[in-house]
C-alpha positions as CSV (number, residue, x, y, z in Angstrom):
1,M,-78.4,-32.2,-16.7
2,R,-81.2,-30.6,-18.7
3,Y,-85.0,-30.4,-18.3
4,Y,-87.0,-31.7,-21.3
5,Q,-90.7,-31.9,-22.2
6,V,-91.3,-34.8,-24.5
7,V,-94.6,-35.2,-26.3
8,G,-95.6,-38.5,-28.0
9,R,-98.4,-40.8,-29.0
10,A,-99.2,-44.1,-30.6
11,I,-99.1,-44.2,-34.4
12,P,-102.6,-43.6,-35.8
13,T,-104.3,-46.7,-37.2
14,K,-107.6,-47.4,-39.0
15,K,-109.1,-48.5,-35.7
16,V,-107.8,-45.4,-33.7
17,Q,-107.6,-42.3,-35.9
18,N,-106.7,-39.8,-33.2
19,P,-104.7,-41.6,-30.4
20,Q,-104.2,-40.1,-27.0
21,I,-101.2,-37.7,-26.7
22,Y,-98.9,-38.0,-23.7
23,R,-96.6,-35.4,-22.3
24,M,-93.8,-36.1,-19.9
25,K,-91.2,-33.8,-18.2
26,L,-87.8,-35.5,-17.8
27,F,-84.3,-34.8,-16.7
28,A,-81.6,-36.0,-19.1
29,P,-78.2,-35.0,-20.3
30,N,-79.4,-34.6,-24.0
31,S,-82.5,-35.0,-26.1
32,V,-81.7,-38.5,-27.2
33,V,-81.6,-39.8,-23.7
34,A,-84.8,-37.8,-22.9
35,K,-86.6,-39.7,-25.8
36,A,-85.3,-43.0,-24.6
37,R,-86.5,-42.3,-21.0
38,F,-89.9,-41.2,-22.4
39,W,-90.3,-44.6,-24.1
40,Y,-89.1,-46.4,-21.0
41,F,-91.8,-44.8,-18.8
42,T,-94.6,-44.9,-21.4
43,K,-94.0,-48.6,-22.0
44,R,-94.7,-49.2,-18.3
45,L,-97.5,-46.7,-17.8
46,V,-99.6,-46.9,-21.0
47,K,-98.3,-50.0,-22.8
48,I,-97.0,-48.2,-25.9
49,K,-93.8,-49.4,-27.4
50,K,-91.3,-47.2,-29.4
51,V,-92.1,-49.3,-32.5
52,K,-95.8,-48.5,-32.3
53,G,-95.4,-44.9,-31.3
54,E,-94.0,-41.5,-32.5
55,I,-92.4,-38.5,-30.8
56,L,-94.3,-35.3,-31.6
57,S,-91.9,-32.8,-30.0
58,V,-88.9,-32.5,-27.6
59,D,-88.5,-29.1,-26.0
60,E,-86.0,-28.0,-23.4
61,I,-87.5,-26.2,-20.4
62,F,-85.4,-23.3,-18.9
63,E,-85.7,-21.7,-15.4
64,K,-87.6,-18.5,-15.3
65,D,-85.5,-16.9,-12.6
66,P,-82.0,-18.5,-12.5
67,E,-80.5,-15.7,-10.3
68,T,-82.2,-16.3,-6.9
69,V,-81.5,-19.2,-4.6
70,K,-84.5,-21.5,-4.0
71,N,-85.2,-24.6,-1.9
72,Y,-86.2,-27.7,-3.9
73,G,-87.9,-30.8,-2.6
74,I,-87.4,-33.9,-4.7
75,W,-89.4,-37.1,-4.4
76,L,-87.7,-40.1,-6.0
77,R,-87.6,-43.9,-6.3
78,Y,-84.5,-45.9,-6.9
79,N,-83.5,-49.5,-7.2
80,S,-80.8,-50.8,-4.9
81,R,-79.3,-54.2,-4.4
82,S,-81.9,-54.9,-1.7
83,G,-85.0,-53.7,-3.5
84,K,-86.9,-50.5,-4.5
85,H,-86.9,-47.5,-2.2
86,N,-88.8,-44.2,-2.1
87,M,-87.0,-41.1,-0.9
88,Y,-87.5,-37.4,-0.2
89,K,-84.5,-35.0,-0.5
90,E,-84.1,-31.3,-0.2
91,Y,-81.5,-29.1,-2.0
92,R,-80.7,-25.4,-2.3
93,D,-79.8,-24.2,-5.8
94,V,-80.5,-21.4,-8.3
95,T,-82.0,-23.8,-10.8
96,L,-84.0,-27.0,-10.7
97,T,-81.5,-28.8,-12.9
98,G,-78.7,-27.8,-10.5
99,A,-80.6,-29.4,-7.6
100,I,-81.3,-32.5,-9.7
101,Q,-77.6,-32.7,-10.5
102,Q,-76.8,-32.5,-6.8
103,M,-79.3,-35.3,-6.1
104,Y,-77.8,-37.6,-8.8
105,N,-74.3,-37.0,-7.4
106,E,-75.4,-37.7,-3.8
107,M,-77.3,-40.8,-4.8
108,A,-74.3,-42.1,-6.7
109,G,-71.9,-41.3,-3.8
110,N,-74.0,-42.3,-0.8
111,H,-76.3,-45.0,-2.2
112,K,-74.4,-46.3,-5.2
113,A,-77.5,-45.7,-7.3
114,R,-76.9,-45.2,-11.0
115,F,-78.7,-42.7,-13.3
116,Q,-80.8,-45.5,-14.9
117,S,-82.1,-46.8,-11.6
118,I,-83.4,-43.4,-10.3
119,Q,-86.9,-42.3,-11.2
120,I,-87.9,-38.7,-10.2
121,I,-91.5,-38.8,-9.1
122,K,-92.1,-35.1,-8.3
123,T,-90.2,-31.8,-7.7
124,K,-91.4,-28.7,-5.9
125,V,-90.0,-25.3,-5.0
126,L,-90.3,-25.1,-1.2
127,E,-91.0,-22.1,1.0
128,D,-88.7,-21.7,4.0
129,K,-91.3,-22.9,6.4
130,E,-91.9,-26.1,4.3
131,C,-88.3,-27.3,4.6
132,K,-87.6,-30.3,6.9
133,R,-84.0,-31.3,6.5
134,P,-81.2,-29.7,8.6
135,Q,-78.9,-29.2,5.7
136,T,-81.4,-26.8,4.1
137,L,-82.6,-25.3,7.4
138,Q,-79.1,-24.1,8.4
139,F,-79.2,-21.5,5.6
140,H,-82.5,-19.9,6.7
141,D,-80.9,-17.8,9.6
142,P,-81.3,-14.1,8.7
143,N,-78.0,-13.3,10.5
144,L,-76.0,-15.8,8.6
145,K,-72.6,-14.5,7.3
146,F,-69.9,-16.1,5.3
147,P,-66.5,-14.7,6.3
148,L,-64.0,-14.0,3.5
149,I,-60.7,-15.0,5.2
150,H,-58.0,-14.8,2.6
151,R,-58.6,-11.4,1.1
152,A,-55.7,-9.6,-0.4
153,T,-55.8,-5.9,0.4
154,K,-55.3,-3.3,-2.2
155,K,-52.2,-1.9,-0.5
156,N,-50.3,-5.2,-0.9
157,K,-51.2,-5.4,-4.6
158,E,-50.0,-1.9,-5.3
159,R,-46.7,-2.4,-3.5
160,R,-45.6,-5.4,-5.5
161,P,-45.2,-4.9,-9.2
162,T,-46.2,-7.7,-11.6
163,F,-42.9,-7.7,-13.6
164,T,-39.5,-7.1,-12.1
165,K,-35.8,-7.2,-13.2
166,K,-34.8,-9.5,-10.5
167,K,-36.4,-12.6,-8.9
168,P,-39.0,-11.5,-6.3
169,F,-38.5,-12.3,-2.7
170,I,-41.4,-14.3,-1.3
């Protein structure tokens, strides 16, 4: 999943020389899908079709600090078999696109929602005190440790050579 900024407008006419320019930030696997989603949303929001409009630019947005773990809050809307639902989800990841990918995977697994039926309304980087969900709160303990159980010691590696004349005894 990638994060795109798509800028477009209606084609200038004699009546409207300088039409309004619209900018939208979207998540899509590639730029072609980002353009298609831009037209999907602008058709509903502003009543501009793809035939009567033009794309001015498509730029990919990259994370400023992809090496630190952050909490992300995602507000979304999706269509299910029973109707439209609004939802709020929290994820921990190093990038926003990683958190969005987790969200799409969870929505596909737990709610059987497809990519086309999910609309991301808003995303936000959350502070530790703003988090609500237990799956993100469990990582906020300052004394949290992850044990490394199956570590091979250096002594065992040195004792056994990589290549031998006979079949090694395991």
